[in-house]
C-alpha positions as CSV (number, residue, x, y, z in Angstrom):
1,X,7.9,4.5,-17.0
2,X,5.1,2.1,-17.8
3,X,3.2,3.1,-15.6
4,X,1.5,6.4,-12.6
5,X,-0.8,4.4,-10.0
6,X,-0.7,4.5,-6.5
7,X,-0.8,1.3,-4.2
8,X,-3.0,1.3,-0.9
9,X,-2.3,-2.4,1.4
10,X,-4.4,-2.7,4.5
11,X,-2.8,-1.3,7.7
12,X,-1.7,-5.4,9.2
13,X,-0.9,-6.3,5.4
14,X,1.4,-3.2,5.1
15,X,3.2,-4.4,8.4
16,X,4.0,-7.9,6.5
17,X,5.4,-6.4,3.6
18,X,7.3,-3.5,5.6
19,X,8.4,-6.5,7.5
20,X,9.5,-8.6,4.2
21,X,7.4,-11.5,4.5
22,X,4.0,-10.5,2.4
23,X,5.4,-10.4,-1.2
24,X,2.6,-11.4,-3.2
25,X,-1.1,-10.4,-3.6
26,X,-3.8,-12.1,-4.9
27,X,-7.2,-10.5,-6.1
28,X,-10.3,-11.8,-7.6
29,X,-10.1,-12.1,-11.6
30,X,-13.4,-9.5,-11.6
31,X,-11.2,-6.9,-11.0
32,X,-9.9,-5.3,-13.7
33,X,-5.8,-5.2,-12.9
34,X,-4.6,-2.1,-14.5
35,X,-1.0,-2.4,-14.2
36,X,2.4,-4.5,-16.0
37,X,4.7,-6.2,-15.1
38,X,7.8,-3.5,-14.7
39,X,5.5,-1.2,-13.3
40,X,6.4,0.8,-10.0
41,X,3.5,2.0,-8.0
42,X,3.9,4.6,-5.2
43,X,2.3,3.3,-1.8
44,X,0.0,5.0,-0.2
45,X,-0.7,4.7,4.0
46,X,-3.0,5.6,6.9
47,X,-1.0,8.7,8.3
48,X,-2.2,12.0,10.4
49,X,0.5,15.1,11.1
50,X,2.3,14.8,13.8
51,X,0.8,17.1,16.7
52,X,4.6,18.6,17.4
53,X,4.4,19.8,13.9
54,X,2.7,23.1,15.8
55,X,6.6,23.9,16.8
56,X,8.7,23.3,13.6
57,X,6.4,24.7,10.6
58,X,7.6,28.2,11.3
59,X,10.4,26.6,9.3
60,X,8.7,25.3,6.7
61,X,8.7,21.6,8.3
62,X,6.4,19.1,8.5
63,X,6.1,15.8,10.1
64,X,4.2,13.0,9.3
65,X,3.2,9.6,12.0
66,X,2.2,6.9,10.0
67,X,0.0,4.3,11.5
68,X,2.2,0.9,10.6
69,X,4.8,2.8,12.8
70,X,7.8,5.8,11.8
71,X,7.7,9.2,11.5
72,X,9.3,11.4,8.7
73,X,9.6,15.4,8.3
74,X,9.3,17.1,4.9
75,X,10.9,20.2,4.0
76,X,7.9,21.6,2.1
77,X,8.4,25.6,2.4
78,X,6.2,27.5,4.9
79,X,3.0,28.2,2.9
80,X,2.4,24.7,1.9
81,X,3.0,23.4,5.8
82,X,1.0,26.2,7.3
83,X,-1.7,25.2,5.0
84,X,-1.3,21.7,6.7
85,X,0.0,22.2,10.0
86,X,-4.2,22.9,10.9
87,X,-4.8,19.1,10.9
88,X,-1.9,18.5,13.6
89,X,-2.6,16.0,16.4
90,X,-6.4,15.3,14.9
91,X,-7.6,11.7,14.0
92,X,-5.5,9.2,11.3
93,X,-6.4,9.6,7.8
94,X,-7.3,7.1,5.1
95,X,-4.5,6.5,2.7
96,X,-6.5,7.5,0.2
97,X,-5.8,10.8,1.3
98,X,-2.3,10.8,1.5
99,X,-0.4,13.3,-0.8
100,X,2.1,11.6,-3.0
101,X,4.9,13.6,-1.3
102,X,4.4,11.8,2.0
103,X,4.9,8.1,0.7
104,X,7.4,6.2,2.0
105,X,7.3,3.4,0.0
106,X,6.8,1.8,-4.1
107,X,5.8,-1.6,-5.1
108,X,7.6,-2.6,-8.3
109,X,5.3,-5.7,-10.2
110,X,7.7,-9.1,-10.7
111,X,5.5,-11.4,-12.3
112,X,1.3,-11.5,-13.0
113,X,-0.5,-14.2,-13.5
114,X,-4.3,-15.6,-13.6
115,X,-5.2,-18.7,-12.4
116,X,-7.6,-20.9,-9.6
117,X,-7.5,-20.2,-6.4
118,X,-6.5,-23.3,-5.5
119,X,-3.9,-23.2,-7.2
120,X,-1.4,-21.5,-4.2
121,X,1.7,-23.3,-4.0
122,X,3.0,-23.2,-1.0
123,X,5.5,-21.0,-1.8
124,X,2.8,-18.4,-2.9
125,X,1.5,-19.1,0.6
126,X,4.7,-17.7,2.4
127,X,5.2,-15.0,0.1
128,X,1.4,-13.7,0.7
129,X,2.5,-13.3,4.2
130,X,0.3,-16.3,5.8
131,X,1.1,-19.3,8.1
132,X,-0.3,-21.8,6.1
133,X,-3.2,-22.9,3.8
134,X,-5.6,-22.7,6.2
135,X,-4.7,-19.4,7.4
136,X,-4.7,-17.6,3.6
137,X,-7.9,-19.5,3.0
138,X,-9.8,-18.1,6.4
139,X,-8.4,-14.6,5.0
140,X,-9.2,-14.8,1.9
141,X,-12.9,-15.2,2.8
142,X,-12.6,-12.5,5.1
143,X,-11.9,-10.3,2.2
144,X,-13.9,-11.4,-0.4
145,X,-17.0,-14.2,0.4
146,X,-18.9,-11.1,0.8
147,X,-18.5,-11.0,-3.2
148,X,-19.3,-14.1,-4.2
149,X,-15.3,-15.2,-4.4
150,X,-15.2,-17.6,-1.3
151,X,-12.8,-20.6,-1.2
152,X,-15.6,-23.0,-1.8
153,X,-16.3,-21.5,-5.2
154,X,-12.3,-21.5,-6.3
155,X,-12.3,-18.6,-8.5
156,X,-9.9,-17.6,-11.2
157,X,-7.6,-14.8,-9.3
158,X,-4.8,-12.2,-10.5
159,X,-1.2,-13.5,-8.7
160,X,0.8,-10.9,-8.4
161,X,3.9,-11.2,-7.0
162,X,5.8,-7.6,-5.9
163,X,9.2,-6.3,-4.5
164,X,9.2,-3.8,-2.0
165,X,11.5,-1.0,-2.5
166,X,11.5,2.3,1.1
167,X,11.7,5.5,-0.6
168,X,12.0,9.3,0.7
169,X,9.8,11.7,0.1
170,X,9.7,13.8,-3.3
171,X,11.3,11.0,-5.3
172,X,11.3,12.3,-8.5
173,X,11.8,8.9,-10.4
174,X,7.9,8.1,-9.4
175,X,5.1,9.9,-11.4
176,X,1.4,9.8,-10.2
177,X,-2.5,10.0,-11.0
178,X,-5.1,9.6,-9.1
179,X,-5.8,5.6,-9.5
180,X,-5.4,3.8,-6.4
181,X,-5.4,0.3,-5.9
182,X,-5.8,-1.7,-2.8
183,X,-5.2,-5.2,-1.4
């Protein structure tokens, strides 16, 4: 495998990714792109330790709720579960704090292009999870205009096409490091 990185999508974008409506993202080309075609990125998302974990941690199990929906139970062993169960039922934690064992998806980078923002095609707009070009441009400006990369400036962007794959926790095929890339 060519990289050991993770990716975190904003909550709304993650719902589109999981639902199959988002398979592409664009980033300003001023961002140092640290992945290549073929890389597998482990996905992080907002989470919390489920309040019901208090009742099950004696068996070394811990349950995680995901802000994007759903939950999953993990067999971590008694000591690891005991160290985490103190957080049960508390507020949502940001994706950057998620441990790799709780990740439930990965993306594989299929294509990377560097191009002007205005060269986006109707197919790319759909792959970005947007209903039309106006929606995409409005979303872009909400995310990037304050950084000087507004639609009006037609900035150079990285256009990254990816594939989404749900995975179970503790997938040994994926290794990790501490780099996190946000969309």
